[in-house]
N, C-alpha and C positions, 0 to 999 in steps of 0.2 A: 436504256434502262429497261423497257421491256424485251429487246433481246439477251440481256443477261439473265433478268427473271426467268425467260424462256429455257434459258441454257442449264442454268442452276436445277429449274425442276426436271430437264432431263436427266441433268446429272443422279438427282436424287432418286429418279425411275431406275435408273442402270444399277445403281448399290443397290435397291432392293431385288431387282431381280438376280442380281448377284450372289444374295445371300449374305450382303456385309453386316457383322454385328453392332448394334448401336453399344457405348458404352452407357454408365450410370452419370447423370448429371451431377454438374459441382460449381462451387460459386466462383471461383478462378483456375483460369488453367494454372497458371504460373506458381500457384502457391500451395495447390494440390499432393496431398501425398497419398500411397494406396494404404489399406487397410494395416497390412503390417509393418507400415511405419518407415517404407522406403520411397523411392521416386516416383512419380506419377506412371502410371502407364497407359501409353497411348495406345488408341483401339480406333477405328474406324477408318474412312478413308487416307490414304496416303498423301492426296492430293492438297483434302481440304484441312485434313488434322495434323498434316505435318508441314507441310510447304507454306501452307498460308497460314495455321495457326487458327483455325476456328473452334477449337475444342468449345468455348463457351458456347457457342452457336449448334454446334453437331454431338455435344456430349462425347466426346473425343479420351474422356481422360475420367478415371475415379473419383467419386466425390472424398475430402477430406475426412476422415472419421471423428467425430464426435469427443469432445475432450472430455476425459474420464473424470468425475468428481472423483473428489480426494476422499479416504473412509473417516469417517467420523470420529472423532477423538474418545478415545473411551474413559466413561465417567469414572470419576475418582472413587473408590468403595468407602463406606461409614468408616470404617477403621482409621484408612487415609486422611480422611476430612479430619477427624479426631486429632489424629497427629500434627494436623496442622493447624487446627486450632490450638493446642496445645503450645506448639512450637511458636504463634502469632503473639500468645501472650504473654511468654517467655521475654519474646521480644521487645514487648510492650511495658514489660516490667524494666527489664534489663536499661532500655529506654530511658525512661524514668527516673530509674535510680542514677544511672552516671549523667544524662544530661537532666537534671530536674525543672526543665522550663513548666509553664501552667501549660503548655499547650502539650508537651508528652505526658503529664499526671493525667489530664483531664481523657486524654486517648486512651491511658491504661483503665482507668477506672472503668471508663464507659464499654468496653471491652470486656474486662471482669466482670461487673453488673448484666451484659447478655448474657455470659455464661451462667453465671448464679441464676439467672430466670429461667434458662433453658433447663439448669439441674432441678431447679424447685416444682416447672412443669413436668421434668421425669417421675421426679417422686410422689407428685401428686397422683398423676396417671395409674402409677403403679399402687399406690392405695386403691383407688379406686377400682382394680382391675382383681386386687386381692380381695375386694368384698362381693364383689359381683362372681368370682370364679372359687368357691369353697375349695376345690381341691389344689389351691395354688397357696393356700394360706396354711402354714408351718403352724402358725400361733395356736391353729386348732387343735395340732394334736401336742405340742408343748407350748403351753398357753403362757404369756411373759408379764400379764397385768398382776397384780397383787394379790387379787381375788382367786381370778382363775389358777395361777402359781401354786397358792396354797391349797384348793383343792386335789389338783393333781398329783400333788407333792404327798397328801393324804391319800389318796388310791394307791399311786405307787407304792408305800409303805404298806399297807394292807396287803397288797399282791405281796411285796416281798416277803414276808413275815407270814404269809400262807405258804410261799414257796419254800422255805429255809426249815419250815418244821418236815418237811417231807423229806429233806434234802437228807437229812438222817440216815435214812435207810440205805443209800447209795453211796452218799461222799462221805470223807474223813479228812482233817486237817492234816497237815506236819506244819510244825512249829518250831523251826532252826534257831538257838538262842545261844546266847554264854555267860556262862557268871558274868564275868569281868565287864558285860555290857550294860552299860549306865540305861539305854534307850529299853532294853529289855524288863528292867524291872519296874517300867513304867506303864510296858507294853502289855505284861504278863498279865495282871489283872484285868486289862480290856479284854484279851482274848478269853480268859476265863469265866467272864461275866456272856460273853457273846454264847459260849460253847454252851454254859446252862442254861440260857433262857431259851435255846433252840433243840438243845439234846443233842448237838454234834458232838463227836468224837474226836478227841485232839492227841496225836502224838508230839511229847516233847522230847528234842534230839538235840543234845548238848554238844557245842563244838569245840568247848576246852576240857569239857569232863567236869565242869561244875555241876551242882545241884540245882532245882532251881522250887522254888516254894510253893508255886502256883501250881506245877505240874511236879509230883515228887515222884511219879512212875515216866521216868524220864530214861532215855537211854541215850548212851553216848555215840558220836559219829563215827562212824568204822568203813567209809564209803557211800553212806547208804546217800548222799546229797548228789554225788558226783554220778553215781547211778543211776539215779532219779531225772539226770540231767537239769538240775538246777542250778545255773551258772553263779559263779563267784565266791565269795565266801562271808557276805554281810549279813551282819543281825540286828533287829530282829528279820526274820524271811518267814513268810508264810507262803504256806502249798495247798493246794486242794486234790485231794488224790481221787479219782473215779475207781471205784471197786469193781465198776463193771467191764470198763475197757481198760484197766490198770494204766490208766493215764494220769501224769501230775499234769496240773495247769498252776502256774506261779500264779497268787493274788496280788502280793504286793513285799516291798522290803522296806523296811523301817516301819517309823511309828505311826502308825494309824488309829483312825477313831473307830468306836465300835459301829457307827454307822457306816463310814467308808469300808469297816471290814463284811457289814452285808450287802452293802450297795455294791461289791465287787462280786462278790459269789453270785448274788442274784443275776446279773449282767453277763457274768463269764459262764452262767450254767442255765439260763433262760432268756435271750436274746440275741438277735442277731448282730453281726456288727452292723451300725450304721442304722438301725431301726430307732436306736434310742436317741437321735440325735436330729 
């Protein structure tokens, strides 16, 4: 034993003097692989590492690379989860209808109740958020309560009437009618009252050459409507004309009430698209 140990120490000393490179330790020589996934690369002394296969003790092979941990599965998005909930609800409902056992019905009702509770929580949170963030509360701009809506409409009507009083200096109305049009007989007096109450000029244009008792100073259409770019031949038709820009603005076709006429003219001339809703 002592002789063998002495020989081993001597061999180690010779290896150190010769500059032999020691390998990285491994757990087991037989099952180790290099970093690239190939066969283990033997290193060190040929006698001890090759013939005697003492790599476990003389570190002749590279270690087995640590196994890579699998990438974490991506979490589902909120939209995907909503879709899954909807699909599960439909599945439970279909199962309860096709196989109406007590167990299936209870499963569907319980799951549906969970979703109703979730919706109620969302609705409650929504309302609380609006109370505490007035910039998000649309009802401050357009009230929905009976008292608030009445006050908003009264203020809106006052603004509208004030604007219409000044519109007569810039805008006029073209009224396209036909003597054979029954709706025109009803609409004519309504338009006459609006024009008289706000001092707006109206030019009546007959599409079939017939007269108009509400607007006796009419003219017969000789291509005016087409040149203005007013589509179709429907009557009655009301068109606003801007004398400054020479632009025509269709107000509406068919029967309109007095409030509808005034509201539309006000919106088309004094509000931006989307600001009133």
